[in-house]
ROSE-116506 format. One line per 10 residues: number of its first residue (from 1); for each residue x, y, z of N, C-alpha, C. Coordinates in steps of 0.1 Angstrom, whole numbers, plus 5000, padded with zeros to 4 digits. Example, Ala and Ser with C-alpha at 12.3 -4.5 7.8 and 13.67 -1.06 7.14 Angstrom:
% ROSE-116506
1	5132 4943 5078 5123 4955 5078 5132 4967 5078; 5128 4978 5071 5137 4989 5071 5129 5000 5079 .
% end
This chain:
% ROSE-116506
1	5077 5096 5057 5067 5103 5049 5059 5093 5041; 5066 5084 5034 5059 5074 5026 5048 5066 5034; 5053 5062 5046 5044 5054 5054 5031 5062 5058; 5033 5075 5061 5021 5083 5065 5012 5085 5053; 5017 5088 5042 5009 5089 5030 5001 5076 5027; 5009 5065 5028 5003 5052 5025 4992 5049 5035; 4994 5052 5048 4984 5050 5058 4971 5058 5055; 4973 5070 5051 4962 5079 5047 4954 5073 5036; 4961 5068 5025 4954 5062 5014 4946 5050 5019; 4952 5041 5027 4945 5029 5032 4934 5033 5041 .
11	4935 5043 5049 4924 5048 5057 4912 5052 5049; 4915 5060 5038 4905 5064 5030 4898 5053 5022; 4906 5044 5016 4901 5033 5008 4893 5023 5016; 4897 5020 5029 4890 5010 5037 4881 5016 5047; 4880 5029 5048 4871 5036 5057 4875 5032 5072; 4888 5032 5074 4893 5028 5088 4900 5040 5093; 4898 5042 5106 4905 5053 5113 4920 5052 5111; 4926 5063 5108 4941 5064 5105 4949 5058 5117; 4945 5061 5129 4953 5056 5141 4953 5041 5142; 4944 5034 5136 4943 5020 5137 4954 5013 5128 .
21	4958 5020 5118 4967 5014 5108 4982 5017 5113; 4989 5006 5114 5003 5006 5119 5012 5000 5108; 5025 5001 5109 5034 4995 5100 5032 4980 5100; 5028 4974 5111 5027 4960 5112 5013 4955 5107; 5004 4964 5104 4991 4960 5099 4992 4952 5086; 4985 4940 5086 4985 4931 5075 4973 4936 5066; 4977 4939 5053 4967 4945 5044 4955 4936 5042; 4958 4923 5040 4947 4913 5037 4941 4909 5050; 4949 4904 5060 4943 4898 5072 4936 4909 5081; 4943 4920 5083 4937 4930 5092 4928 4940 5086 .
31	4930 4943 5073 4921 4953 5066 4911 4947 5057; 4913 4934 5055 4903 4926 5047 4903 4929 5032; 4915 4933 5027 4916 4936 5013 4915 4923 5005; 4908 4925 4994 4907 4914 4984 4914 4918 4971; 4913 4910 4961 4921 4913 4949 4917 4926 4942; 4905 4929 4943 4900 4942 4937 4905 4954 4945; 4905 4952 4959 4911 4963 4967 4926 4965 4964; 4933 4954 4962 4947 4954 4960 4950 4961 4946; 4942 4958 4936 4943 4964 4923 4941 4979 4924; 4931 4983 4932 4927 4997 4934 4939 5004 4941 .
41	4944 4998 4952 4955 5003 4959 4967 5005 4951; 4971 4996 4943 4982 4997 4934 4981 5008 4924; 4969 5010 4919 4966 5021 4910 4968 5034 4917; 4963 5035 4929 4964 5048 4937 4979 5051 4939; 4986 5040 4943 5001 5042 4946 5008 5047 4934; 5005 5041 4922 5012 5045 4910 5009 5059 4906; 4996 5064 4908 4993 5077 4905 4999 5087 4915; 4998 5084 4928 5003 5092 4939 5018 5095 4938; 5026 5084 4935 5040 5085 4935 5046 5086 4921; 5037 5086 4911 5042 5086 4897 5052 5076 4894 .
51	5049 5063 4898 5058 5052 4895 5052 5044 4884; 5060 5036 4877 5055 5027 4866 5046 5017 4873; 5038 5010 4865 5029 5000 4870 5036 4990 4878; 5030 4986 4889 5036 4976 4899 5029 4963 4895; 5037 4953 4891 5031 4940 4888 5026 4933 4900; 5016 4925 4899 5010 4917 4910 5021 4909 4916; 5030 4904 4908 5041 4895 4913 5050 4902 4923; 5050 4915 4923 5059 4922 4932 5053 4922 4947; 5040 4918 4948 5034 4917 4961 5034 4904 4967; 5040 4894 4961 5040 4880 4967 5045 4880 4981 .
61	5056 4887 4984 5061 4887 4998 5057 4899 5006; 5048 4907 5001 5044 4919 5008 5031 4917 5015; 5031 4918 5028 5019 4916 5036 5015 4928 5045; 5025 4934 5050 5022 4945 5060 5023 4959 5053; 5018 4969 5060 5018 4982 5055 5033 4987 5054; 5041 4983 5064 5055 4987 5064 5062 4981 5052; 5059 4968 5049 5065 4962 5037 5061 4968 5024; 5048 4972 5024 5043 4979 5012 5050 4993 5010; 5052 5000 5021 5059 5012 5021 5073 5011 5016; 5080 5000 5020 5093 4997 5015 5093 4995 5000 .
71	5083 4988 4995 5081 4986 4980 5080 4999 4973; 5071 5007 4978 5069 5021 4972 5082 5028 4972; 5089 5029 4983 5102 5036 4984 5112 5031 4974; 5113 5018 4972 5122 5012 4962 5118 5016 4948; 5105 5016 4945 5101 5020 4932 5104 5035 4929; 5102 5043 4939 5105 5057 4938 5120 5059 4936; 5128 5052 4944 5143 5054 4943 5148 5049 4929; 5141 5040 4923 5145 5035 4909 5142 5045 4898; 5135 5055 4901 5131 5065 4890 5143 5074 4886 .
% end
């Protein structure tokens, strides 16, 4: 469920067809996200899942949509 919602957010934010986004999709390399895009994405995630602010440092080892979904799930589980 998290992955589907996240893919929908990414599809909307980047104007990319939902079917193109896979768990292995690299947010920067494949979607072309820059630092502003990442900041906007984090804000959307925080609002959508009602989690505390996600520090940029949490994204150091996060590259793919699947890894990002794992981060979101861990933040939600910590609530």
